[in-house]
C-alpha positions in Angstrom: 95.0 -75.1 -11.4 95.0 -72.5 -9.2 92.9 -69.4 -9.3 94.6 -65.7 -9.7 94.5 -63.8 -6.5 92.9 -60.8 -7.5 94.0 -57.5 -5.5 92.5 -54.9 -4.7 93.8 -51.7 -6.3 92.8 -48.2 -5.9 90.7 -47.8 -8.8 88.1 -49.9 -6.5 87.4 -47.5 -5.0 84.4 -45.8 -5.6 84.1 -42.6 -2.9 87.8 -40.7 -2.2 88.2 -38.8 0.9 85.4 -36.1 0.5 87.2 -34.3 3.9 90.5 -34.1 2.3 92.5 -36.4 5.2 95.8 -37.7 4.1 96.9 -40.6 5.4 100.0 -39.6 7.4 98.1 -36.4 8.9 95.5 -39.3 10.8 96.7 -40.9 14.2 98.2 -43.9 14.2 96.3 -47.4 15.7 96.4 -50.7 15.1 95.5 -51.7 11.8 95.6 -48.5 10.2 94.6 -44.9 11.3 92.3 -43.6 12.8 90.4 -40.3 11.1 89.3 -37.1 13.4 87.6 -36.1 10.7 85.0 -38.9 10.5 85.8 -40.6 13.1 86.4 -43.2 11.7 89.4 -46.4 11.6 90.8 -46.6 8.1 92.5 -49.8 7.5 95.4 -49.6 5.0 94.9 -52.1 2.3 97.5 -52.6 0.7 98.0 -56.1 -0.9 94.7 -57.2 0.3 92.8 -59.4 -2.4 89.6 -58.0 -3.2 87.6 -61.1 -1.7 89.7 -60.1 1.4 88.4 -56.4 1.3 84.9 -58.1 0.1 85.0 -59.6 4.0 86.4 -56.6 6.0 83.5 -54.8 4.1 81.0 -57.4 5.3 83.0 -57.5 9.2 83.2 -54.0 9.9 79.9 -52.2 7.9 79.4 -51.2 4.7 80.9 -47.6 5.2 84.4 -49.0 6.2 86.8 -46.2 4.8 90.9 -48.3 3.5 93.0 -46.9 2.4 95.7 -47.6 -0.6 98.4 -47.0 -2.7 97.8 -45.4 -6.2 98.9 -46.3 -9.0 102.3 -44.7 -9.6 102.3 -45.2 -5.8 103.3 -41.7 -4.7 100.8 -41.3 -1.8 98.1 -42.9 -0.2 94.2 -42.6 -1.4 91.8 -42.8 1.4 88.2 -44.1 0.2 84.8 -45.9 0.3 85.7 -49.9 -1.4 83.2 -49.9 -3.6 81.7 -53.8 -4.6 78.3 -52.9 -5.3 78.7 -54.9 -8.9 81.4 -57.1 -7.8 78.6 -58.5 -6.2 75.8 -58.4 -7.6 77.7 -60.6 -10.9 78.6 -63.4 -7.9 75.4 -63.5 -7.2 74.1 -63.8 -10.7 77.1 -66.9 -10.9 76.3 -68.3 -8.4 72.2 -68.6 -9.0 73.5 -70.0 -12.8 74.9 -73.2 -10.8 
């Protein structure tokens, strides 16, 4: 049986942009946009699974910034993914085996 892909959603963003920067105001860059408020690249992760965003976070560093449409698609939310609890649960499941 194939496991269903759990998509990353706006609910998975732990901290929204504290500088209130808007996606459409950021300079376009390959694979995302650049925030001049914090000098960071913002990666657009619409359609990514939670696992794919976690892998991106491991690759780029703990405090990556991502963007995704909010639940009703009226605007883009920018912020930091919150995976600490998910990672702890996964570690606990692996330790049981």
